[in-house]
N, C-alpha and C positions, 0 to 999 in steps of 0.2 A: 956287634951283630947288625945294629942299625946302619953303621957306617959301611958294612959290607954290602947290605942290600942297596943302599944309595949308590954305591960305586958300581954295582952290577947293572942298575937301571941306567946310570949314566953311560956305561960302556955299551949297553945294548942299543942306545939311540944312535942312528946313523948321522954322519956329518951333514951339514945343511945342503951341500951340493948333491947329496944322494937322497935327501928327504923328499918323499913323493909330493907332499903338500907344497913345499917351497918350489919344486920343479914345475908343478902345475901352474902356480901363480906367475912364475917367471916366464914360462912359455906363452901363456895367454897374453900377458902384458907385452911381450916381445912381438908376438904375431899382430896384436892390435896396433902397436907402434909402426910396424912394417907396412901394414895395410894403409894406415892413415898417411904415412910418409909417401908411399907409392901413389896414392890418390892425389896428394898435393903436388908431387913431382910431375905427374901426367897432366894435371890441370895447368900448372905453370908452363910446361913445354907447349901444350896446346894453345894457351894464350899468346905466348911469344910467337909461335908459328902463324897464328891467325893475324896478329898485328903486323908481322913481317910481310904477309901476303895482302895486307890492306883489306882484310875481311872484317866488316863492322860487327861488333859484339855488344854494343850498348843498347839500352832500351829507351832512348830518348823519343822514339816514334810514338810511345804510349801517350805523350803529352802534346803531340803535334797534330794539326788537322790532317786527316787522311786524304782529303781531296776527292772523295767519291761518296755517292749515296748508296743506300741499301734498298733492295726491292721489297723487303719485308722485315718485320721485327718490332721490338719495342721503341726503337729510335731509327728512323730511316735517314736521318741527316746527322750522323754523329760528328761532334766537334773535335774529337781526338781519336787517335788510333786505339787507345785503351778502351774507349767507349765503343768503338766498332767491334773490337774483339769481344767485349762484354755482351753485345747484342748477339754475336755468333754463339757464345756460350749459352745464353738463354734459349736461343732457337734449338740448339742441340739438346739441352736438358728437356725442353718441352717435348721434343720428338721422342727422346729416350724414355721418359717417364710414362707418357701416353702409350708408347709402344709396348713397354713392359706390361702395363695393365691389360691392354687389348690382346696382346699375344698370349698372356696367361689364360684369359677367358676363352679365346678361340682354341688354344691348345688343349685345355681341359675338355671342352666339348668334343673335339675331334678324337681325343684319347678315349673318352667314354663311348663314342660311336664305334671305335675299333673293338671295344670290349662287349658291345651289344650283341645279343642273340638274333637281332633282326638282320636278315641277310642284306637288305638294301643299305642300312646305316653302316654296317660293317664294311661293305665294299666301298662305299663313298669315303669313309675315313681312311681305308687302306690306299685308295687311289690318290687321295689328297696328299698323304704322307709321302708316298713313293714318287709322285710327280714333283712336288714342290721342293723337297729336300735334295733332289738329285739334279736340279737346275741351278747353276751358279746364281748367287744373290745379285751380282752386278747385272746379269742378263735380265733377271726379273725386274729390277729397278728401271732399266732401259725400256723394257716392254711396257710397264705401267706408264712411264713418261710418254711413250709413243702413242698409247691409247688416249691419254688425256689431251695430247697435242692435236689429235685428229677429231676431237669432238666438235660440234657446231660452235660457231662464234657466239659470244655473249650478246644479248639483245636487251632492249629496254623493257620487254615484256616480262611478266612474272615467270617464276621458275616452274619446273615440272610439277611441284607439289604445292600449288596455291600460294606461291610466294615464300614458302618455308625452305625451299631448296633451289639453288642455282647450280647447274652443272654445264660447263662449257670448256672451250680451249684455254680459258683463263684459270681453270682449276675448279674448286668446289667452294661454295659459300652456303653456310648453314646458320641458323639462329645462334646468337651469341648471348649467353647468360652472363650478366655482370652484376657486381655489387652496387648497391644504390646508397642513398643517404643514411638509411637507418640500419645498415648492415652491422656495424660494430656494436650498437646497442643490442641488436638481436643476438649477436654472438654470446653476450653475457647470459642471456636466458638459455641459450643452447648448452652452454657449459654447465649451468645449474641442472639442466635436463640430463646431461651425461652423468653427473654425480648421482642423481636420483635413480637413473637407469642402472648404474652399477650397483647401488644399494639393493634395488629390487631383484636384480639377477642373483646377488649373493644370498638373499633371503630365500629365493625360489630354489636355488641349488641346495641350500641347507635342508629345506623341507623335503626335497626330492631324495636326498641321501637318508633322511630319517624314516620316511614313509615308503619309499620305493615307488611312489606315484609320480608320473610324468607331469611336472609343473610347467614345462615349456619356459625355462628362464630366459632364453634369448628372445623369444617372441614377446614375452612380457616386458623385457627391458626396452625393446624397440618400440613397443606401444607407448610406454611412458615417455620416451624421448620424443616420439611424434606428437603426443598430446601437448607436452610442454613447449615444443617448438612452435606449434600452431598457436598456442596461447601467447607466446612471446611475440609472434608476428603482429599482434594488435596492441600489446602493452609496452613494447620496447621504447617508445619516446620518453618514458619516465626516467631513463638513465642519462638524459641530457645534462643533468647537473654535474656529471663527471668532468665537464670541460674545465672548470676552475681548478680542482685539485690536480688534474693532469698537467695543467700549465704551471702550477706552483712546483710540482715535482721537476719539471723541465728546468725551471729557473734555479731550483736548488742544486741540481746536478751540475749546472754550469759554474756554480760557486765552489765546488770541491777542488782543492789543490791537486795538481798532477802528481806531486810526490806521494800523496796519500794513496792514490790508485796504484802507483808503482810498488810501494811497500806492500799493499794488500795483495797484489798479484804475486810478488815474490814469496810472501808468507803462504799463500794458497798453494803454490807449487811445492814448497817444502812440506806443508801439511799433508798434501796428497801422497808424497813420497813416504813420509812417516806412517801414514795410515796403511799404505800398501805393505810396508815392512811389518807392521803389527799384525795385519791379517795373514801375511806369509808365515810369521812365527807361530801364530795360533793354529794354522793349518798343519804345521809340522810338530806340534806338541804331542808327547806320549800321554797315555792315561795317567801317568804320575805327575804330569804338569811340566815336564822338562822338554825343551826344544831339541830335537834330534836333527842336526844339520850336517850336511856334507860340505866338502870344499867348494863345490859348485854353488851350493846355497849361499855360502858366505860371499862368493864372488857376485852373485845376483844382488844381494843386499847392498854391498859396497858400491856396485855399479849404479844401482838405482839412486842411492843417496848422493853419490858424486854427480850424476847426471842432473838431478834436481837442483843441487847446489849451483852447478854451472848455469842452468837455465834461469834460476833466480837471480844470479849476478848479471846475466844478459838483460833480463827484464828490468832490473833495478838500475843498472849503470849504462849499458850500451844501447838500450832501446827506449829512450824516453818518449818517443813519438807514439808508442803504443797506448800509453795512458791518455795522451791528448786525443787520439783517435777514438778511444772508447768513450771518453767523456762527451765528445762532440756527437758521436753516434747515438748514445742513449738520450742526450738532450734533444736531438732532432727527432728521435723516435717518439718521445712523449709530447713534443710539440705537434707532430703530425696527428697523434692520437687525440690530443686536445682539440684540434681542428675537426676531427671526425665526430666528436661529441658536441660540437658547437651548435649555435642557433641555426635553425633551418634544417637540421639533420634528423627529421622525423618522418621521412618518406618510407617507401617500401624497402625492405632489406635487400631484396633481389629483384632484378628486372630482366627482361629479354628484349633484344633488338633483332628484328627480322632482317634478312638480307636485302640489300638495295643495289641498284645499278645507277651510276652517274656517268655523265658525258665528260670524257677527258680528251679535249681537242676534237678530233674527228671520230674518235673511237669510244664506244661505251666500255665501262670497266666496273668492277665491283666497288661499291661504296664502303664507307667505314662502319656501317651499322652492323653487318653480319660478321661471323667468324669466317675469314677467308683463308682457304688452304690453296696455296699456289700449286702449279703443276709439279714443281720440284719437291715440295713438301709431301704432296699426296703420293708421288711415285716412290720416294724413299720410305715414307711411313708405311704404306701398304706392303712394300717389298720386305722390309725388316719384320713387320708383324706376321705376315703369312709364312715367311721363311722360318722364323723362330718358332712359330706355332707348330710347325711340323715336327720339330725336335721335341718341343714340350709335350706334344701328344704321345710320342714314344716314351718319354719319361713317366707320364701319367700311367700309361698302359703297363710299363714295367713295375712301377711302384704298387699298383693295385694287384698285379699278379704275384708280387712278392709277399703279400699278406697271406698267411696260412688259410687254407680252405676251411679248416675247422672253425674259424672265427665267424664266417658267414653262415655255416651250417648251424652253429649254436644260436646265432641271432634268428635264423629262420625257424628253429625249433621253438623259440619263444613267441613266435607268431608276429614278428615285426614285418612291416611291409618292405618291399625291395628298396624303395627310395629312402626309407629310414635306415635300413641296414647300410646302404651306401654312404649316407650322410653321417651317421653316428658311429659306425663300426669300421668300415673299410677305409674311407678317405682319411680319417684322423691317424690311422696306423700307417697308411701309405705315404702320408706327408713326411714322415721321418725318413723314408727312403728317397723321396723325391727332392728334398730341399738342396742337398749338395749339387746334384746335376742341374737343378733349376738355377742355382746361383751362377753356374758356368754359362748357361744360356743367357741370363740377364747381362752378364759381363760382355758376352759376344754381341748382344744386341746394341748395347751402348757404344761399343767400339765400331760396329758395322755402320753406324750412322755417318761415319766419315766418308762413306761412299757417296754421300750427297753431292760431292763435287762433280760427279759424272753427269748430273742433271741440272747443275747450277743453283742448287738451294743454298741460301745464305746461312750455312752453319759456320762453326768456328774454323774449319779447314778451308772452306771457300773464301771466307773473309780474310783469313790469315794469308792465303796465297796472294790475294790482291794487295795486301799490305806489304809483303816482302817483294813483290814485283815492282812496287812504286818506290820503296825505300832501300831495297837491297839488304835488309836485315833478316836474312834467311835463318841463321842460327837462333837468334832471339825468338823469332816467331815459332820455330819448330820446338824450342824448349818450352814455350807456353803451351803448345799443343800437348806435349808429353806430360807436363804437370797437370793440365786439365783432365786428360783421360785417365791419368794415374789417380787423381783425386776421386773421380767418378767411380773407378773400379774399386778402390779401397773402401769407399762409402758403401757400395753395393755389397762388398764382401763382409763388412762389419754388420750390416743389417741381416744378411742371410745367416751368418754365423750366430748372431744373437738368437734368431728363431730356431736355428739348429740346436743350440744348447738348451733352449726352453722346451723343445719337443723330444729330446733324447730320453731313452728309457733308463731310469735309475734303478740299479739292482740293489735290493735290500738284503 
């Protein structure tokens, strides 16, 4: 009887070429191999055609003197093409990050104005949105550039606001806040203040949940942080003793063998993959403790383990320079920190430098003391900020209107003020709806900074164009552009998705 059952089970099992599991695996592996083969073939053919056409594709210009100076940036006289492109990246990032912050602020204000019951505020917000978003961004950038270019010439006299502001056809110069000798010592006290503020906030939230009484946790935490920061402003020199241990750490890092770092990196990659697999299995366990996996789940696990093994081999064998770079970077980092905590580093943590004007040849120009915004930077910055703010305003308006009216009515029934209802009830719920479209606008803003080439601002596109005009390395420069903007976009997407996951409603 047992033999009969065994034979029936054997007969009921289809042959391997008709087995669904086997077919799935074979098809996926085949498709992956075809895609990789096609990509390799196309890349090889493209390389052969480019070499036959004498089109340069190497990146040797990154280590060669570019032969030109820059009008602005962290280094106006770069010694290599790579350094020049790095200056352009920093200029682009500076504009993008500052633009995202200011565009969000302006957009929220305009969006709330459109929701206001005040007739004047409502119409001002509506007019702003309808005008700004319907005029092409490039036209607005050229408009701002023309306005700045027709301002009065810079003079040796003080600016319009008692030397705190200079506005001319050279751009805008404002006070520049910069870190001073005691900044890093003061940061230690600020970090302690952040820890204490977090503790106070948690305690206040706990009391509020138990008693129902408004304990103002955020305000209390900010007060603690402010008090500790002010106290640290005066006592920060006591941390000067960290100079010696930081220097010892730097010397100790330089003594670590490279092979140790390579093995550690490879083990870390494998450990992360194993940790992911363990969490994946835990997430798919049934109440009985058994892992219920599909064929696709098995494929994910095998793909993750195989990819991590391949990456570990690359780090361990094919990329020894990574460990050397990491050791040198960390050693240099602690050397710099040691210098920041050295003798004579007991001054004010922060300082301010007012704008100044210096004579350059026959013409006055902005000096190095203030924060100087060129015509190009100001035109692009205000253009992308005001343009993006118009779309953010509509996102804010739509997010607030998406909150059920019953939420505000319930809050009003409790006797809460309108500002409290907006801050504590409406905006936190509206943020869930606003985050995805806000992420799209942040991505657009970062990419729209490439229009700076229209007004001559030294961003990565303008500097890259100068580099390939002098070297003929068009494709390498364009590939660097693509990688840079792709990295920026992916970073913004990761940050927005993180907050999107944190704010989503969890159904119980």
